[in-house]
N, C-alpha and C positions, 0 to 999 in steps of 0.2 A: 287578872293583872298581866300574866305572862302573854296572853293573846294580844293585849294592847301594845306591849313592848314589841312583839313580832310585827304587828301592823305598822307601827311607827318606824321600825327599821326598814321594812319593805318599801314604804312610801318615801322615806328619806333617801333610800338607795336609788329609787327611780328619779327623784329630783336631782340628785347629785350626778347621776349618769348623764342626764341632759346637759349639765353644766360642764362636764369634762370634754364633751365633743366625741365624735366618732373615733373609734380605735382601729377601724378597718383602714388599711393603707389606701390613700388616694392622692392623686396628683391634681393640685389646683390648676385650672386652665390658665389663670393669669400668671402663674409662676413657671409653667411648663415651657412657655415660649411659643411664639407663633410657628416657627419652623417645625417643632415637634408636633404641634397640633395638626398642621397641614400634612405632615408625613403620616401621622396616625390615621387621618381621614382617608388617605389613599392606600393604606396598607392592605394588601390582598390576603385573603384566606385561601390557601392552596390545599389541594387534595393530598391524600396519603402517598400517592405515587410520585408526585412532584416533591413532596416533603422529604422523601427518601434521598433525593439528589442534593438536598441542602444540608447545612450544618445547623444542628440544634443549639440554641443559646439558652435553653432551659425553659421552665414553666413561667408563665406570668398570670397574675390574677388581678381582676378589676372589680371594684365594688361600687354600687350606687346605694346610698344609705339614707334612711330617714332617721336622724338622730333626735330631733326635737319635734313636737307636735306641729309646729308652724313650718317645718321644712317641706319642700315639694316632695311629691311621691317619687320614690326611686323607680328607675326603669331598667329594663334589660339592655336597652341601647346605651344608657349611661354607663353601665357596668362593662359592656363590650368596648366602648370608647376608652374607658380607663385601662382595660387590659391592653388595648392597642397602643396607648400612650406609653405604658411601661415597657412594651415590646420595642418601641422605637428608641426609648431611652437606653435599652440594652444593645441597640445597634441592629435590630431586626429589619429585614426587608420584606418579610412575610410572616404570617402565623398559620397554624394548623390546629385541628382538633378543638375548636372553640366549643365550649359547653357551658351553658348558663342555667342557674337555678335560683329559685326564690327562697328567702329565709324569713322567718318570723322574728320575734323579739330575741335578742342575743346579748348577754353580758360580755361576751368575748369581743364582739365588734362594736358594742354599745349602740346598736341600732334597734329601733322599734320594728322596722321592716326593711329588708334589703334584697338586692339582686347581687349575685356573684357570678362572674364569668372567668373561666379558666381556659388557657390556651398554651400552645408551645410556640415560643419565638424562634424564628428561623433566619438564617443569613445565607 
């Protein structure tokens, strides 16, 4: 009987996690505004030497997340775009040290599968 309760809780948690939506921060393209999206698309990634001459605005992180089975597959490019959008929102004119990695199922982000890209925003 205890095994059945555990299975029911596990399956219930999976269904509820899909209903909650992703917990990883992301900026919806329709709410970011066209100017932010265009600036993010043009945001350059600079090398360490040029980054030393600029002011750091701190780290930014972007996620591309598959929250529900019907969602499209997450991509590295989608996560990089999200990181750039967050950088532009911070006032960045460039980024440096972009590093992307794949993740499997996570209760923290509420994603079945995701990409995460981290960078440093610069001005």
